[in-house]
N, C-alpha and C positions, 0 to 999 in steps of 0.2 A: 670185218664188220664187228662193231662193238656190241656188248651185251645190251646196251640201251637201244641201239639201232635194231637189233634183233627183236627186242620187245615191241618196238613200234611196228616193225614189219608184221609181227604176229598179231598185233591188234587189228591191223588192216586186213590180214587174212581172215581172222575171225569175223570181222564185220562183213566181209564179202560172203562168207559162208552163211552167216545169219540172214543177210539180205536175200540171198538166193532161196533159202528155205522159206522166208516170209513171203517172197514173191509167189512161190508155188501154193502156199497155204491161203493167202489172202486174195489171189487173182480173181476168183469168182465172187468174192464177197464185196470187194470195193465197188464194182458196178451196181450191185444191189443196194449198197449204202448210198451211192450217188442217186439212184432212183428214188429212194426214200426222201432224200433231201429235196430233190427236184419236185416230187409230188407235194411235199409240204409247201414249198414256195409257190407252186402253181395254184395251190388251194388257199392262197393268201395267209399262210402260216409263217412262223418264224423259227429260227434255229437258236436254241439255247445250248451253251456248252459249259462244262465244268471239269475241274481236275484239281489235284493237290500237288503242292511242291513244285518241282521243276516241270512236271507234266503240264502245269498251267500255261507254260510257254507254248505248248502245242495247241491248247484250247484257244489261246490268243491268236496264234498264227492262223488257225482254222477260221475264226470269226473275222479277222482282218482280211483274209483272202476272199471271203464272201462279201463282206461289207465294202471293201475297197475294190481290189481286183487281184487276179493272179496273172493271167497271160494277156488279157485283152481289155480294151476300154469297153465298159458296159455299165448299165445301171447298178447301183449298190443293192445287195441282197440283205434282208433283215437277219442279222446274227448278233447275239449278245453273249459275251464271255462272263459268266456269273462270278468268276474269280478276279475280274479286272478292277472292280470298284473296291479299293482298299477301305474306304470309309464305311461303306455298307457292310463289308465283310467283318471289320473289326467291331462295328456296332452290334452285330448279331453275336459275335464271340464274347463281347463284353458282358453280356447277360448269361454267361456260361451255357451258351447254346451252340457250341462249335459244331455239333452233329447236325444242326439245322441250317448251317451257313448257306447251303445251296437249296435245300428243300423249301425254306421260306421264300426264296426268290422264285423258284419254280411255281409255287402255289400263287404267288402274287402276280407274276408276269406271264406265266404260261396259260395257254388256252387249248381246248381240244383241237387236234390236228397239227399242233406244233411238233417239233422233234427235239429231243435232248441228246446231245453228243457228250459222252462221258469217256474221259481218258483215265486209264488205271495203269500206273507204272509199278507201284508197290506201296507198301506201308499202310497208313491209316485209310480206311475205306468207309467208316461208319457214316460220314457225311455224304459220300457218294451213294451209299445204299439208301439213305433217306431221300436223297434227290430222286432216285429212280422210283421209289415208292410214291413220292409226291407226283411224279410225272404220270404214273399209272392211274393215280386217283383223278387226274385231270384229263385222262384220255390222250396223253402225249406219248408218241412213239419214242423209243430209245435205241440209240446206236452206241455200242461200247467198243472202244479200241483198247485192248489189254495186252500187257507184256507177258501175261501168264495164261495158260490154257484153261485151267479150271480154278475159279475163285468162288467165294460166296456170292459174288455178284451174278455169276452165271445162273445160279439157281433162281434168281429173282426175275429173270427175263421171261417175257410172255411171247407167244407165237409170232406176233407182229413185230417184235423187236429183232435186232440184229447184233451179233457179236463177232468182231474180228480179233483173233488172238494170235500172239506170237508164241514161239516155242519155249516158254518158261525162261525168258531172258531177264537178267538183272536190269535195273533202271538205266544204268549208263550204256549198256549195249542196246537196249530197246529204244532209247530216245531218238537216234538218227533214223532208225527204221520206221518208227511211228511218224516222224516228220515226213518221210518219203511217202508213206501211205496217205497221210493227210493231204500232201500236195497232189497226189494222184486223184484222190477223192474230189478235191476242189477243181482240178482240171476237167474231170468228167462232168461235174455240175455245170461249169461254164460252157462246155461243148454241147451238152444236152439242152441248155436253155438258150444259148446264143449262137450255136454253130461253131465249127472248128476252124 
């Protein structure tokens, strides 16, 4: 086996180890997060989601799976990725308000009883922090899916909020596991609302 093949095999082995650990850590929290989403939707609320950088693909996958479908044909569920509208995002940034990119949208679009889903892989978090603060100001519940166990975001969360954390993974290692968790979350939401 070449050194390149050994490297690839090691990446897969590391991924399996990280996935197994994430499964044991997040198994009780994913159903709780699904319950929060279901209760929001049953109460005529909507789901807002936000993330920075490549984690925004997770927010989009989450919202697409709710609004469109995951496993079954069923009515669309109200979900909005706040990072999907490049025009709005750049207009807010244009006025040197990068830290407000999501908070302004949460304030404008969110209402009490909604849920904000926040993805944190690493790096810049000030705009995510402000989004969470805006959500709390509007009585919006927050779910955080984070690649790291303890961040400054953890300290912001209130008792009704929920945080699912991985074991301090770098963004590249965390991304496929966060996708798996998001898929499991969406599957539980579909099953709870529409049957399995």
